[in-house]
C-alpha positions as CSV (number, residue, x, y, z in Angstrom):
1,M,0.2,0.0,-0.2
2,L,1.9,3.2,-1.4
3,R,1.5,6.0,1.9
4,H,2.8,8.8,0.5
5,E,1.0,11.2,-1.4
6,S,3.3,11.9,-4.2
7,A,4.2,7.7,-4.9
8,K,-0.2,8.1,-4.5
9,K,0.1,10.8,-7.6
10,R,2.5,9.0,-8.9
11,T,-0.1,6.3,-9.5
12,R,-2.8,8.1,-10.9
13,Q,-0.2,10.1,-13.4
14,I,1.2,6.6,-14.9
15,K,-2.4,5.3,-15.3
16,K,-3.9,8.7,-16.7
17,R,-0.1,7.9,-19.1
18,T,-0.5,4.8,-19.7
19,A,-4.2,5.3,-21.2
20,V,-3.2,8.1,-23.2
21,N,-0.5,5.9,-24.9
22,R,-2.6,3.1,-25.3
23,A,-4.8,4.6,-27.4
24,R,-2.1,6.2,-29.4
25,V,-0.8,3.1,-30.2
26,S,-3.8,1.5,-30.8
27,R,-4.8,4.3,-33.7
28,V,-1.5,3.6,-35.2
29,R,-2.2,0.3,-35.3
30,T,-5.3,0.8,-36.9
31,F,-4.0,3.2,-40.0
32,V,-1.8,0.7,-40.7
33,R,-4.4,-2.4,-40.5
34,K,-6.3,-0.1,-43.3
35,V,-3.5,0.1,-45.2
36,E,-2.3,-3.6,-45.2
37,L,-6.0,-4.6,-45.5
38,A,-6.1,-2.2,-49.0
39,I,-3.0,-4.3,-50.2
40,A,-4.7,-7.2,-49.3
41,S,-7.6,-6.5,-51.4
42,G,-5.4,-5.6,-54.3
43,D,-7.2,-1.5,-54.8
44,A,-3.4,0.0,-55.4
45,D,-6.0,3.4,-55.3
46,A,-7.5,2.6,-51.8
47,A,-3.8,1.3,-50.9
48,R,-2.1,4.9,-51.5
49,V,-5.1,7.1,-49.9
50,A,-4.4,4.2,-46.8
51,L,-1.1,5.0,-46.7
52,R,-1.4,8.6,-47.3
53,A,-3.3,8.8,-44.0
54,A,-1.3,6.3,-41.8
55,Q,2.2,8.2,-42.6
56,P,1.4,11.4,-40.3
57,E,0.1,8.7,-37.6
58,I,3.1,6.6,-37.6
59,D,5.0,9.8,-37.3
60,R,3.2,11.4,-34.5
61,G,2.7,8.1,-32.7
62,V,7.2,8.7,-32.9
63,S,6.9,12.4,-32.3
64,K,4.8,11.2,-28.9
65,G,6.7,8.5,-27.8
66,V,4.8,5.5,-28.0
67,V,6.7,4.0,-31.5
68,P,10.3,3.6,-32.0
69,K,11.8,5.9,-34.8
70,N,14.0,2.9,-36.4
71,R,10.9,0.7,-36.4
72,A,8.2,3.5,-37.5
73,S,10.6,4.0,-40.3
74,R,11.1,0.7,-41.3
75,K,7.3,0.0,-40.8
76,L,6.5,3.1,-44.0
77,S,9.1,2.3,-45.7
78,R,7.9,-1.3,-46.0
79,L,4.6,-0.2,-46.5
80,S,5.2,2.1,-49.1
81,A,7.1,-0.5,-51.1
82,R,4.6,-2.6,-51.5
83,V,2.1,0.1,-52.3
84,K,4.3,0.8,-55.0
85,A,4.7,-2.7,-56.2
86,M,1.0,-2.9,-56.5
87,S,0.6,0.7,-58.5
88,A,3.5,-0.8,-60.9
89,S,2.0,-4.4,-61.2
90,A,-1.4,-2.4,-61.6
91,S,-0.8,0.1,-64.5
92,P,1.5,-1.9,-67.5
93,A,4.7,0.4,-68.5
94,S,4.7,1.9,-72.0
């Protein structure tokens, strides 16, 4: 049992911060999932739009400290490559 007021306050702050951070991580995952679903469906335009929406969310996760910078960079790079490959295969080369 916590005895000091400062320790009680810290636990309250941690609970609030954890809830906010979980919501942020969940939001990032949701946007990434939308891109992956669009890629899986084979719709290049929807994938491109979803990626454009996901990019600022992933960057925001980095700036808020809930997603490591390198992980975000790797995720964006891989998603971009997959979307680009879809676009290249969808439109014939002239």
